[in-house]
C-alpha positions in Angstrom: 0.0 0.0 0.0 1.2 3.5 -0.8 -0.5 5.3 2.1 -3.7 5.4 4.1 -6.7 7.6 2.8 -9.6 8.5 5.1 -12.9 9.6 3.4 -15.5 11.5 5.4 -19.0 12.6 4.2 -22.4 12.5 5.9 -24.1 11.9 2.5 -24.1 8.1 2.0 -24.3 8.4 -1.8 -21.3 10.9 -1.9 -19.3 8.7 0.4 -20.0 5.6 -1.7 -18.9 7.5 -4.9 -15.6 8.5 -3.2 -15.0 4.9 -2.1 -15.6 3.7 -5.6 -13.3 6.3 -7.0 -10.4 4.9 -5.0 -11.4 1.2 -5.0 -8.7 0.3 -7.5 -6.0 2.6 -6.1 -2.9 1.5 -4.2 -4.1 3.3 -1.1 -5.6 1.7 2.0 -9.0 3.4 2.1 -11.0 4.1 5.3 -14.5 5.7 5.4 -16.5 7.5 8.0 -20.1 8.8 7.7 -19.6 11.7 10.2 -16.9 13.7 12.0 -17.2 11.7 15.3 -16.3 8.4 13.6 -13.6 10.1 11.6 -12.0 11.4 14.9 -12.1 7.8 16.3 -10.3 6.5 13.2 -7.7 9.2 13.4 -7.0 8.2 17.0 -6.7 4.6 16.2 -4.1 4.7 13.4 -2.0 7.2 11.4 -3.7 8.6 8.2 -1.7 10.1 5.4 -4.5 12.0 3.6 -7.9 13.0 4.9 -10.7 14.0 2.4 -13.7 15.5 4.2 -16.9 17.3 3.4 -17.0 20.8 4.8 -20.6 21.0 5.9 -21.7 18.2 8.2 -23.9 18.0 11.3 -22.1 17.8 14.6 -18.4 17.9 13.9 -18.0 19.7 10.6 -15.0 19.7 8.2 -13.4 22.8 9.9 -13.5 21.2 13.3 -12.2 17.9 11.9 -9.4 19.9 10.1 -8.3 21.5 13.4 -8.4 18.2 15.2 -6.4 16.4 12.5 -3.7 19.1 12.4 -3.3 18.8 16.2 -2.2 15.1 16.0 1.5 14.2 16.4 1.6 13.0 12.8 -1.0 15.2 11.1 -2.4 14.1 7.7 -2.8 16.3 4.6 -6.4 17.5 4.5 -8.5 18.0 1.3 -11.9 19.7 1.8 -14.9 19.2 -0.4 -17.4 22.1 -0.4 -20.5 23.4 -2.2 -20.0 26.5 -4.3 -21.7 28.7 -1.7 -19.1 27.9 0.9 -15.9 28.6 -1.0 -15.0 31.5 1.4 -15.0 28.9 4.2 -12.7 26.7 2.2 -10.3 29.5 1.6 -10.2 30.1 5.3 -9.4 26.4 5.8 -6.4 26.8 3.5 -5.2 29.5 5.8 -5.7 27.1 8.8 -3.4 24.5 7.1 -5.6 22.5 4.7 -3.7 21.1 1.7 -6.4 21.8 -0.9 -10.2 22.2 -1.5 -12.5 21.2 -4.3 -16.0 22.3 -5.1 -18.9 19.9 -5.6 -19.8 18.2 -7.8 -16.2 16.8 -7.6 -14.2 16.1 -10.7 -12.8 12.7 -9.7 -9.8 12.9 -12.0 -8.8 16.2 -10.4 -9.4 14.7 -6.9 -7.2 11.7 -7.7 -4.4 14.0 -8.9 -4.7 16.1 -5.7 -4.6 13.0 -3.5 -1.4 11.9 -5.3 0.2 15.3 -4.6 -0.9 15.2 -1.0 0.5 11.7 -0.5 3.8 12.8 -2.0 3.8 15.9 0.2 3.1 13.8 3.3 5.9 11.3 2.4 8.4 14.1 2.1 7.3 15.6 5.4 7.6 12.2 7.2 11.0 11.6 5.6 12.2 15.0 6.6 11.1 14.3 10.2 12.8 11.0 10.2 16.1 12.5 8.9 15.9 15.3 11.5 15.4 12.7 14.2 18.3 10.7 12.8 20.6 13.7 12.8 19.5 14.6 16.4 20.3 11.1 17.5 23.7 11.0 15.8 25.0 14.5 15.9 23.1 16.2 18.7 19.9 18.1 19.0 18.3 21.5 18.7 20.8 22.7 16.1 23.9 21.4 18.0 26.2 19.6 15.6 29.1 17.4 16.9 30.3 13.9 17.4 33.7 14.4 19.1 33.9 12.8 22.6 33.8 16.2 24.2 30.6 17.3 22.4 28.9 13.9 23.0 29.7 14.2 26.7 28.4 17.8 26.7 25.1 16.8 25.0 24.6 13.9 27.4 25.0 16.4 30.3 22.5 18.7 28.7 20.0 15.8 28.5 20.6 15.0 32.2 20.1 18.6 33.5 17.4 19.7 31.1 14.6 18.5 33.4 15.9 20.2 36.5 15.4 23.7 37.8 19.1 24.1 38.5 20.9 27.3 37.4 23.4 26.6 34.7 26.7 28.5 34.0 28.1 28.0 30.5 31.8 28.8 30.3 33.8 29.0 27.1 35.4 31.3 24.5 33.2 33.6 22.3 31.6 31.9 19.4 31.6 28.4 20.8 27.8 28.1 20.7 26.8 28.9 24.3 23.3 30.2 23.3 22.6 27.1 21.2 23.3 24.9 24.3 21.2 27.2 26.5 18.3 26.8 24.0 18.9 23.0 23.9 18.6 22.9 27.7 15.3 24.9 27.5 13.8 23.0 24.6 14.5 19.5 26.1 13.0 20.3 29.5 9.5 20.8 30.9 9.6 24.5 30.1 9.9 24.0 26.4 6.5 25.4 25.7 7.2 28.5 27.7 9.2 31.6 26.7 13.0 31.7 26.2 14.3 35.2 26.7 18.0 36.0 25.8 19.9 39.1 27.1 23.3 40.1 25.8 24.6 41.9 28.9 27.6 43.4 27.2 25.4 45.3 24.7 23.3 47.1 27.4 24.5 50.4 28.8 24.9 50.4 32.6 22.2 53.1 33.0 19.6 50.9 31.2 20.5 47.5 32.7 18.0 47.6 35.5 15.1 48.6 33.2 16.1 45.9 30.7 16.0 43.1 33.3 13.2 44.2 35.5 11.1 46.7 33.4 9.8 50.1 34.3 6.7 52.0 35.1 5.3 54.9 33.0 7.2 58.1 34.0 9.9 56.3 35.9 12.5 58.3 33.9 12.8 60.6 30.9 11.4 58.7 27.9 9.5 56.1 29.9 6.2 56.8 28.1 4.5 53.5 29.0 4.8 50.6 31.4 7.3 48.1 30.0 8.0 44.5 31.0 11.6 43.5 31.7 13.2 40.2 30.5 12.4 38.5 33.8 8.7 39.1 33.3 9.0 38.1 29.6 10.6 34.8 30.6 8.1 34.0 33.4 7.4 30.3 33.4 10.3 29.7 31.0 14.1 30.3 30.8 16.1 33.5 31.0 19.5 33.4 29.3 22.1 36.0 30.4 24.9 36.0 27.9 28.2 37.5 29.0 27.0 37.7 32.6 30.5 38.8 33.6 29.8 42.2 32.0 27.1 43.1 34.5 28.3 46.0 36.6 28.8 45.5 40.4 25.9 47.8 41.2 23.5 45.5 39.3 25.0 42.3 40.6 23.6 43.0 44.1 20.1 43.4 42.7 20.4 40.3 40.4 21.5 38.2 43.3 18.5 39.2 45.4 16.1 38.4 42.5 17.7 35.0 42.0 17.3 34.2 45.7 13.7 35.5 46.1 12.4 35.4 42.5 10.8 38.8 43.3 11.6 42.3 42.0 10.1 45.7 41.4 10.0 47.5 38.1 12.0 50.7 38.0 9.7 53.3 39.5 7.3 50.6 40.8 6.0 49.8 44.3 4.4 46.4 44.1 6.7 43.3 44.1 6.4 41.0 41.1 6.9 37.3 41.6 8.2 35.2 38.7 9.1 31.5 38.0 12.2 31.6 35.9 15.1 29.2 35.2 18.3 31.0 34.8 21.1 30.0 32.4 24.2 32.3 32.4 27.1 32.3 30.0 30.5 34.0 30.0 33.8 34.0 28.1 35.6 35.2 31.3 36.9 33.1 34.1 34.5 34.2 36.8 36.7 32.8 39.6 39.5 35.1 38.4 37.0 38.0 38.3 36.0 37.3 41.9 39.7 37.2 42.9 40.3 40.6 41.5 37.1 42.1 42.9 35.3 42.5 39.6 32.5 40.0 40.3 30.7 39.3 43.5 31.6 36.0 45.1 28.1 35.4 46.4 26.6 35.9 43.0 29.3 33.6 41.5 28.3 30.8 43.8 24.6 31.4 43.1 25.3 31.1 39.3 27.8 28.2 39.6 25.3 25.5 40.5 25.9 23.4 37.4 28.8 24.4 35.1 29.3 23.3 31.5 32.5 24.0 29.6 32.2 24.7 25.9 35.2 23.3 24.0 36.8 25.7 21.4 36.6 24.7 17.8 40.4 24.0 17.6 39.7 21.1 20.0 36.9 19.8 17.8 38.7 19.4 14.5 36.8 16.3 13.4 33.6 18.2 13.8 34.6 20.9 11.3 33.5 18.9 8.2 30.1 18.3 9.8 29.7 21.9 10.8 30.8 23.1 7.4 28.3 20.9 5.5 25.5 22.0 7.8 26.3 25.7 7.2 26.7 25.1 3.4 23.2 23.5 3.3 21.7 26.3 5.4 23.1 29.1 3.3 22.5 27.4 0.0 18.8 26.9 1.0 18.6 30.6 2.0 20.1 31.6 -1.4 17.6 29.2 -3.1 20.3 27.4 -4.9 21.4 23.7 -5.1 23.7 22.6 -2.3 27.2 22.7 -3.6 29.8 20.0 -3.0 32.9 20.7 -1.0 36.3 19.9 -2.4 38.5 17.6 -0.2 41.4 20.0 -0.3 39.2 22.9 0.8 37.9 20.8 3.7 41.5 20.1 4.7 42.4 23.8 4.7 39.4 24.5 6.9 40.3 21.7 9.3 43.9 22.9 9.6 42.9 26.4 10.6 43.1 27.5 14.2 39.7 29.3 14.3 40.2 32.0 16.9 36.5 33.0 16.4 35.3 29.5 16.8 32.0 28.3 15.3 30.8 31.9 14.6 33.9 32.5 12.5 33.4 29.2 10.6 29.7 30.2 9.9 30.8 33.6 8.5 33.5 32.0 6.3 30.9 29.5 4.8 28.4 32.3 4.2 31.1 34.3 2.5 31.9 31.3 0.2 28.3 30.8 -0.7 27.8 34.5 -1.6 30.8 34.5 -4.0 30.4 30.9 -5.3 28.6 32.2 -8.5 27.6 29.4 -10.9 30.2 27.0 -9.5 28.8 23.7 -8.2 31.8 22.8 -6.0 33.5 24.8 -3.2 37.3 24.6 -3.8 40.4 26.2 -2.4 40.0 29.2 -4.7 36.7 30.1 -2.9 38.3 30.2 0.5 39.1 33.6 2.1 42.7 34.9 1.9 43.8 33.6 5.4 43.5 30.0 4.1 45.7 30.4 1.1 49.0 29.6 2.8 47.8 26.9 5.2 49.8 23.6 5.0 48.2 20.5 3.6 48.6 18.8 7.0 47.9 20.2 10.4 51.1 21.0 12.3 52.0 18.6 15.0 51.4 19.8 18.6 54.5 21.3 20.3 56.1 18.8 22.7 58.9 18.7 25.3 62.3 17.8 24.0 66.0 17.7 24.7 67.7 21.1 24.3 64.8 23.1 25.8 65.6 25.3 28.8 63.7 24.6 32.0 61.8 27.9 31.6 60.8 26.9 28.0 59.6 23.5 29.2 57.7 25.1 32.2 56.1 27.7 29.9 55.0 25.0 27.4 53.4 22.8 30.2 51.5 25.8 31.6 50.2 26.8 28.2 49.0 23.3 27.5 47.3 23.0 30.9 45.6 26.4 30.4 44.5 25.4 26.9 43.2 22.0 28.1 41.0 23.7 30.7 39.9 26.7 28.5 41.9 29.2 30.5 40.5 28.0 33.9 43.5 28.7 36.2 42.2 26.7 39.1 41.8 23.5 37.1 45.1 24.1 35.3 46.9 24.5 38.6 45.3 21.2 39.9 46.5 19.4 36.7 50.0 20.8 37.2 50.1 20.0 40.9 50.8 23.6 42.0 48.7 26.2 43.8 46.6 28.6 42.0 48.6 31.5 43.4 51.9 29.9 42.1 50.3 29.5 38.7 49.2 33.2 38.6 52.7 34.3 39.6 54.3 32.2 36.8 51.9 33.5 34.2 52.8 37.0 35.2 56.5 36.3 35.2 56.5 34.6 31.9 54.1 37.1 30.4 51.8 34.3 29.0 
């Protein structure tokens, strides 16, 4: 069988004609004389295409359309309508119907529309299957990666998504911290509630309180109306504070209190406002170092640092670069409404051998640049790469290692650099790896001007 077809019409003669029209087709044909029985059949088994009369007593075609489209695997819906109800059928198309036909129905046209609807449904199901396959293999919610570090990170995301715990994402700029924040939100019980993101570094200090907590009309010059802040906008969902280390000390006190009480007042307001918000914060700074130098409150740091996830830089995910590159190529080719180009093997090697100081964000920009200037070419080659890739070696350079002939200071400097790189600049963890105190490590970094 090439799919399941459900026919619905309260007129027995019309229903019989429809059944006869598809009696010799390759479809499995089901029939229902009213909307109630049609709903029961839709609940029992998946249907690929639903053909229903628009005007029926009880549950009519519009109500049946709404119900069908609410199912986990919704069918394509074709409506049959008398000439006088065409306006209703047009409204049905806006609601998500595949097509409508006026009575008396041209059976040849109906068969053609059913075939198109079946093809459309098959493509939809195949797309859903492929997305599920990609999510299972490479990640989820737009996260791409299959290196051990990324698989471990995604497993941790799955484990913490269902909790209320505050999460701190640490890592260099451009490593995909907001994607991980959205993955935590979208895989947890708050997925159907708001996700509000705030880029703290982009907000002037004088506007920070209003941005987070909102303001009342007349609270300050230019406050012409009551405005909700991001905490209110995220009520019931998740608030993502990107670059939380940029929040000024004066605001850190207020943020801490809100996190502890989940209550605040708008700027210029009197009544306390209670919210239910899960907080995810991100930073490219080492907050422990910021605390040590007095630039970040210690109590706020511990309030944020309930669950910490470390985002690996792209230079430590080299085997993910081909996957990410192909994903971005497909995205930008689709946006440009052009066929997805192939990627030359040598071009991929050049991309893999690059050090990517801007991480995934830089790779995304490079791919977008290549698609823009690809022209009529069907393959991305070395000539399409930006200038910084022209002189890269065919093979990635071997990592520097200790060897005879190095001075003690050179060897010590190399070990410290490797420890810091392995722990993404986290001095506490690097010191533990090296077996020295954090204070000793800080002194050596200063002495060696690392």
